[in-house]
N, C-alpha and C positions, 0 to 999 in steps of 0.2 A: 937488296937491302932496302932501297928506297921504295920499291914496289910493295914490300912487306909492310912498311910503315904506312904507306898510302892506303893499302887494303885494310889495315887495322883502323886507321882514321875513318875510312868510309863505313866500315862495319860498326864502329862506335857511334857515328852519326846516325846510322840507320836505326840502331837500337834505341838511342835517345829519342829520335823522332817517333818511333813506334810506341815508346813508353809514354810520351806526352799526348799523342793522339788517341791511342786505345790501350791504356795500361791494363796489365793483368792484375788479378787480385793480389798476388804476391808483391808486385811492384807498387801497387797502391798502398799496401800495408807498410812497406819499407819507406815510402815517401812520407806517410803520416807519422811514422816513428821518428824519422829524421827531423820532421817539422816540430814534433813534440819535444824532442831533446833540445833542439835549438831554442824553442820558446822558454823551456825551463832553464837552460843555461844562461840565456840573456836576462831572464827575469830574476834569477837568483844571484847573478854576479854582483849586483849592487849590494845585496845584503851580506854576501860573503866578505866583501872588502869594505864594509861600512866602518869598521873600527880603525883600519889602517889608512883609509882615504882621507879622513878628517884631519889627521895629524895631531890631534889632541886626545887625551884620555876622556872617555865618556863616563860620567858619573850617573848612576841610576839608583833609585830607592827601591830596595828589595824587601822592605819590612813586611809587606802583605804576604809575599811568597814565603818568607821566613816564618811568619806566624801560622800560616796554613800548614806548612810542612811540620812545624813543631807540634801543632795540634794532632795531626795524623800520627806522628811518632809517639806522642803521649798516649793516644788510644792503643796503638799497637804494642807499646811496652807495658801497658797497664792490664786491667782485667780483661779487656777485649782481646788483647794479644794472647793472654793465657788461655782464653776460651778457644781462639783459633788454633793454638798450639795443641791443646788437649783434644779437640775434635779431629784435627789432622792426624795426631798420633793414634787415636782410636781407629780412625778410618784406615790408616796405614796397616795397623795390626789386622783388622778385619779383611782388608784387601789381600794381604799376604796369606791369611788363612784360607781364603777362597781361591788362591792361585793367580791373582791378578797382580803380578809383581811390578809391572810398569806403573799401575795406579798407586801401589804402595810406595814406590820410589818417589813419585811426584808428590804424594801427600807428605812424605818425610821432608822433602825439600821445602814445602810450604811451612811445616812445623818449625824446622830449623831456621828458615828465612825470617819468620816473624820474630824469632828470638834474637837474631843477630843483625837485624836490618840497620840499626843505627851505626854499628861498626862497619858494615859494608858501605854505607853512604860516606862515612868518614874516610874510607880507603879510596874510593873511586871519584868522589866529588869534592868540591870546595864547600865545606860545611861550617865555616867559621861562625856565621850568624845563626846556625841551627843548633849548635851545641848548647847543652844545658848549663 
């Protein structure tokens, strides 16, 4: 039992030594991947815990974002949205007629999505400032 552990320890040491002196391409990729994950993990850990580490609520002004999203939503719900919906609907009909059913389905998603975008945003996001 002790010789097995000793042999495993020696083998592990030999592999680590060989990997540091003359790494293979696979070992180098693995080392770079681990280093990248470590850098990302350490770099983003402060941003992840930024709100809970301060102990106080952070107040920010989101008026610019609200105004920009409101302008985009106004365009999509107005005449531009109707144009997108009509063009996507016609494109879906033509794609289905030519047998391209995947394209027809994606165009139908675009047509319906431009019509119900505001309700989707209300369902999935905090849109208190964006509501009309």
